[in-house]
C-alpha positions in Angstrom: 174.8 -91.4 -42.2 176.1 -88.0 -41.1 178.6 -87.3 -38.8 178.2 -84.7 -35.8 181.4 -82.4 -35.0 182.9 -83.2 -38.4 182.2 -81.7 -42.0 180.1 -84.1 -44.1 180.6 -83.4 -47.8 178.1 -83.1 -50.9 177.8 -82.5 -54.5 176.0 -80.0 -56.4 173.4 -78.2 -54.1 172.8 -79.2 -50.5 169.5 -81.4 -50.2 167.8 -80.1 -47.2 165.0 -82.6 -47.6 167.2 -85.5 -48.0 169.2 -84.8 -44.8 166.0 -84.3 -42.9 164.8 -87.6 -44.1 168.0 -89.5 -43.3 168.4 -87.9 -39.8 166.9 -90.1 -36.8 164.9 -87.3 -35.1 163.1 -89.9 -32.9 166.2 -90.3 -31.1 167.0 -86.5 -30.8 165.6 -84.3 -28.3 167.2 -81.2 -29.2 166.6 -79.2 -32.6 169.2 -79.5 -35.3 171.1 -76.8 -37.0 172.0 -77.7 -40.8 175.0 -75.4 -41.6 176.3 -75.2 -45.1 180.0 -74.0 -44.9 180.0 -73.5 -48.6 177.7 -70.5 -48.3 180.6 -68.6 -46.5 182.7 -68.8 -49.8 179.9 -67.7 -51.9 179.2 -64.8 -49.6 183.0 -63.8 -49.5 183.1 -63.7 -53.4 180.0 -61.8 -53.5 181.6 -59.2 -51.2 184.7 -58.9 -53.2 182.7 -58.6 -56.3 180.7 -55.6 -55.0 183.0 -54.2 -52.7 186.7 -55.0 -53.8 188.2 -52.0 -51.8 186.7 -52.9 -48.4 188.4 -55.9 -46.5 185.8 -57.7 -44.3 186.7 -58.0 -40.6 184.0 -60.7 -39.7 182.0 -59.7 -36.3 182.7 -62.9 -34.0 179.8 -61.9 -31.8 177.4 -63.0 -34.7 178.2 -66.5 -34.6 181.2 -67.9 -32.7 181.2 -71.5 -33.8 185.0 -72.5 -34.2 184.3 -74.0 -37.8 182.7 -70.8 -38.9 185.6 -68.7 -37.7 188.1 -71.2 -39.1 186.5 -71.3 -42.5 186.5 -67.4 -42.6 190.1 -67.3 -41.6 190.8 -69.7 -44.3 189.0 -67.5 -46.8 191.1 -64.4 -45.8 188.8 -62.4 -43.6 190.0 -60.3 -40.8 188.2 -60.3 -37.5 186.3 -57.7 -35.3 186.7 -59.0 -31.7 185.0 -58.0 -28.8 186.8 -59.6 -25.8 189.8 -61.7 -25.2 188.1 -64.8 -25.8 187.0 -63.9 -29.1 190.7 -62.8 -30.0 191.8 -66.0 -28.8 189.2 -67.9 -31.0 190.3 -65.8 -34.0 194.1 -66.5 -33.4 193.5 -70.3 -32.9 191.6 -70.3 -36.4 194.9 -68.9 -37.8 194.1 -65.2 -37.9 197.1 -62.9 -37.7 197.0 -60.2 -35.0 197.3 -57.6 -37.5 194.2 -58.6 -39.1 192.2 -58.3 -35.8 190.6 -55.0 -34.7 189.6 -54.9 -30.8 186.5 -53.1 -31.6 184.6 -53.1 -28.2 184.9 -49.4 -27.4 184.7 -50.2 -23.5 187.4 -53.0 -22.8 187.8 -54.7 -19.6 191.4 -54.1 -18.8 192.4 -57.4 -18.4 191.3 -57.9 -22.0 193.3 -55.1 -22.9 196.5 -56.6 -21.4 195.8 -59.9 -23.5 195.4 -57.9 -26.6 199.0 -56.5 -25.7 200.3 -59.9 -25.0 199.0 -61.1 -28.3 200.1 -58.0 -30.2 196.7 -57.2 -31.5 197.6 -53.3 -32.0 194.2 -51.7 -33.2 191.8 -50.7 -30.7 188.3 -48.8 -31.0 187.8 -45.9 -28.6 184.8 -43.4 -28.1 185.6 -41.8 -24.6 188.3 -39.9 -22.8 188.1 -43.0 -20.2 189.0 -45.5 -22.6 191.9 -43.4 -23.9 193.2 -43.1 -20.3 192.8 -46.9 -19.8 194.7 -47.7 -23.0 197.6 -45.1 -22.0 197.9 -47.1 -18.7 197.6 -50.7 -19.9 198.5 -50.4 -23.7 200.0 -47.2 -25.0 201.4 -48.8 -28.2 197.8 -49.3 -29.5 196.9 -47.6 -32.6 193.5 -45.9 -31.7 190.5 -45.8 -34.0 187.9 -43.1 -32.9 184.3 -44.3 -33.2 181.8 -41.9 -33.9 178.0 -41.9 -33.8 176.4 -41.8 -37.2 173.1 -44.0 -37.1 170.7 -45.1 -39.7 167.3 -43.8 -39.2 165.9 -47.5 -39.6 168.0 -50.4 -38.3 167.1 -53.7 -36.5 169.4 -53.1 -33.7 170.3 -49.4 -33.1 173.8 -49.0 -31.5 174.0 -45.1 -31.1 172.7 -44.9 -27.6 175.5 -47.1 -26.5 178.5 -46.3 -28.8 180.0 -43.7 -30.6 181.1 -40.2 -29.7 179.5 -37.1 -31.1 181.4 -36.6 -34.1 181.0 -32.6 -34.0 181.4 -32.1 -30.2 183.6 -34.7 -29.1 185.8 -36.8 -31.6 188.5 -33.9 -32.1 188.9 -33.7 -28.3 189.5 -37.1 -28.1 192.0 -36.9 -31.0 193.6 -33.9 -28.9 193.7 -35.9 -25.8 195.4 -38.9 -27.2 198.0 -36.4 -28.9 198.8 -34.9 -25.5 199.3 -38.4 -24.0 201.8 -39.4 -26.9 199.2 -41.8 -28.3 198.7 -42.9 -31.9 195.2 -42.1 -33.6 195.4 -44.1 -37.0 191.8 -43.8 -38.1 188.1 -43.5 -37.4 185.1 -45.9 -37.2 181.3 -45.8 -37.4 178.5 -48.4 -37.1 175.1 -47.4 -38.8 173.4 -50.1 -36.9 172.7 -54.0 -37.5 170.5 -54.7 -40.0 170.5 -51.4 -41.6 167.7 -50.4 -44.0 168.6 -46.6 -44.3 171.3 -47.0 -46.9 172.3 -43.4 -47.5 173.4 -43.5 -43.8 176.9 -44.8 -45.1 177.3 -41.8 -47.2 176.6 -39.4 -44.4 179.0 -41.4 -42.1 181.8 -41.7 -44.7 181.6 -37.7 -45.4 182.0 -37.3 -41.6 184.7 -39.5 -41.4 186.6 -37.5 -44.1 186.3 -34.5 -42.1 187.8 -36.2 -38.8 190.8 -37.5 -41.1 191.6 -34.1 -42.2 191.7 -32.8 -38.5 193.7 -35.9 -37.4 196.2 -35.3 -40.2 196.3 -31.6 -39.4 197.5 -32.4 -35.8 200.1 -34.8 -37.0 198.5 -38.2 -36.7 198.9 -40.8 -39.8 195.4 -41.5 -40.6 195.1 -44.8 -42.6 192.2 -46.8 -41.3 188.7 -46.3 -42.1 186.4 -48.8 -40.6 182.7 -48.6 -41.9 181.2 -51.0 -39.5 178.6 -53.5 -40.2 174.8 -53.2 -40.9 175.0 -55.5 -44.2 172.1 -57.9 -44.9 172.6 -61.7 -44.6 169.9 -62.9 -47.0 169.4 -60.5 -49.4 172.2 -59.8 -51.9 170.2 -57.5 -54.1 170.0 -55.1 -51.0 173.6 -55.7 -50.3 174.5 -54.7 -54.0 172.7 -51.6 -53.4 174.6 -50.9 -50.0 177.6 -51.7 -52.0 177.0 -49.1 -54.8 176.4 -46.4 -52.1 179.6 -47.2 -50.4 181.7 -47.5 -53.3 180.6 -44.1 -54.6 181.3 -42.5 -51.3 184.7 -44.0 -51.0 185.4 -42.8 -54.3 184.3 -39.1 -53.4 185.8 -38.8 -50.1 188.7 -41.4 -49.8 189.9 -41.8 -53.4 193.6 -42.4 -52.0 195.0 -46.0 -52.4 196.9 -45.6 -49.1 193.9 -45.7 -46.9 193.1 -49.1 -45.7 189.0 -49.7 -45.9 187.6 -52.2 -43.5 184.2 -53.2 -42.5 182.7 -55.4 -39.8 180.0 -57.6 -41.3 178.5 -60.4 -39.1 175.1 -61.4 -40.3 176.2 -61.0 -44.0 178.3 -64.1 -43.9 176.6 -66.4 -41.7 172.6 -65.8 -41.6 171.8 -68.0 -44.8 174.3 -70.5 -43.8 172.2 -72.2 -41.1 168.7 -73.9 -41.2 167.2 -74.8 -38.1 165.0 -78.0 -37.9 162.7 -78.3 -35.0 160.1 -81.2 -34.0 156.7 -80.7 -32.9 156.2 -82.2 -29.5 152.7 -80.7 -28.6 149.6 -79.2 -30.5 146.5 -77.6 -29.8 143.7 -76.5 -32.2 141.8 -73.1 -31.3 138.3 -73.4 -32.5 135.5 -71.0 -32.7 132.1 -72.0 -34.0 133.0 -75.5 -34.6 135.8 -74.4 -36.9 139.4 -74.4 -36.6 140.7 -70.9 -36.6 144.1 -71.4 -35.7 146.7 -74.1 -35.0 149.5 -73.8 -32.3 152.6 -76.1 -32.3 154.9 -76.3 -29.6 158.5 -77.1 -30.7 161.9 -78.2 -29.2 163.5 -74.8 -29.6 162.4 -71.3 -28.8 163.2 -67.7 -27.8 165.6 -68.9 -25.0 167.5 -71.0 -27.5 168.1 -70.2 -31.1 165.0 -68.0 -31.4 166.7 -65.7 -29.2 166.9 -63.5 -32.5 163.3 -62.9 -32.4 163.5 -60.9 -29.1 167.1 -59.5 -29.1 167.6 -59.1 -33.0 164.0 -58.3 -34.1 164.2 -61.0 -36.7 160.9 -62.5 -38.3 161.4 -65.9 -38.8 160.0 -68.0 -41.7 158.7 -71.4 -41.0 158.4 -74.3 -43.8 157.0 -77.9 -43.4 158.5 -81.1 -45.0 155.2 -82.5 -46.2 155.1 -83.7 -49.9 153.8 -80.6 -51.8 150.3 -80.7 -52.8 148.2 -77.8 -54.3 145.1 -79.0 -52.5 146.9 -79.1 -49.1 144.8 -76.8 -46.9 147.0 -74.3 -44.8 145.9 -72.8 -41.5 147.0 -69.6 -39.7 149.6 -71.1 -37.3 151.2 -70.0 -34.0 154.6 -71.6 -33.1 155.4 -71.8 -29.5 158.9 -72.6 -27.9 159.2 -75.6 -25.3 159.7 -73.5 -22.0 156.9 -72.7 -19.5 157.3 -69.1 -20.2 154.5 -67.3 -22.0 157.0 -65.2 -23.7 158.5 -67.9 -25.5 156.5 -67.4 -28.9 158.4 -67.9 -32.2 156.0 -66.6 -34.6 152.1 -66.1 -34.9 152.3 -65.2 -38.5 152.9 -68.5 -40.2 150.5 -70.6 -42.5 151.3 -74.3 -42.4 149.2 -77.5 -43.3 147.8 -79.8 -40.6 150.9 -80.9 -38.9 151.0 -83.5 -36.0 153.4 -84.5 -33.2 156.6 -85.7 -34.5 156.4 -83.6 -37.7 159.4 -81.2 -38.5 159.3 -77.4 -39.2 162.5 -75.7 -41.0 163.4 -72.0 -40.4 166.1 -71.0 -43.0 168.2 -67.8 -42.4 169.0 -69.0 -38.9 172.8 -68.3 -38.5 173.0 -64.7 -37.2 172.8 -63.9 -33.5 171.6 -67.4 -32.6 174.2 -70.0 -31.6 176.2 -67.7 -29.4 173.3 -66.7 -27.3 171.3 -69.8 -27.0 170.8 -71.3 -23.4 169.5 -74.4 -21.9 166.8 -72.6 -20.0 164.0 -74.6 -18.4 166.3 -77.7 -19.1 165.7 -77.7 -22.8 169.0 -78.7 -24.8 170.5 -76.1 -27.4 170.6 -77.6 -30.9 173.1 -79.9 -32.3 174.9 -78.8 -35.6 175.4 -80.8 -38.6 178.2 -79.3 -41.0 178.3 -79.7 -44.6 180.4 -78.4 -47.4 180.5 -78.8 -51.1 183.2 -81.2 -52.5 184.6 -78.9 -54.9 185.4 -76.5 -51.9 187.1 -79.0 -49.7 190.8 -78.6 -50.2 
């Protein structure tokens, strides 16, 4: 029997089907997250193998589950935090203040004061107003100037909201900081979450080099380059391609050993660590000419819960069934709805599944990124429970 709230151990490879068969779904109203914490260590090793010069600072906003944050802290990642509560979570997990970057370019003053209290010294800025705010509340901060250099294709573009114009504004921000006796120690960028324009990293790193030169020219000790996020979570081949571009760019523009290179991966670590299991509670057959053209299933999680990633993260989810595999099993075009009364609560209309019925289960892999922190109990439907697992050989 599996225990909620604690880490369940397993040997070899996590057997998803066995877990599903052993959980009493009849007694559960909510969906179920199955989280394999062992994935985090594998992803960390993959990161170190492909980008050994770059230290990952996990983007807490992607999945702020306390066990996830603790596991990553134990592995040795730093943390990209956007608020005082995320800073608090990282510190409680064992992270040291010097391995936290307060990477929200627009911080509430009270959160900045909390960072000062906890001696989180590095903060991202991209406007003169933020520089004046830091001058007032935490002038000892080490400032990292965030500039805009966005990918041409990304799941979630960020340039409209964050990042100064590298040519028109970045130098002026540095000069303002200099006039206020503040310390600028580096630059940062974010090509966009879920980037598929890989050369964007090269363009951004080249721009960062020019800004480093200017910062050094006016007397700053430029020592931190933050290359942001955008790394895929479930495609290690694509990640390896990005890593090759990053490594080549770093060798060209930042060959010096004294420059600390950091990144802000989120989905890279956690996307593939989660599989969501939903239960069908209602069904409809759509027929034309006495033939079923479409099957609709209504499940116990939706876009106001874990599948908010469909709306906000532009994710295309994959559905899998748990029936015995049979080549002759006919599959139907399938539309899967969430449980609420809102017509926007559509999970996917591009699935092909066998004939399922009420009480059957549907699994959705790669559901660890931008799901858990945003899920809400809208319309009275509960957010999922989570079962945690970890391979025995990785339990210390």
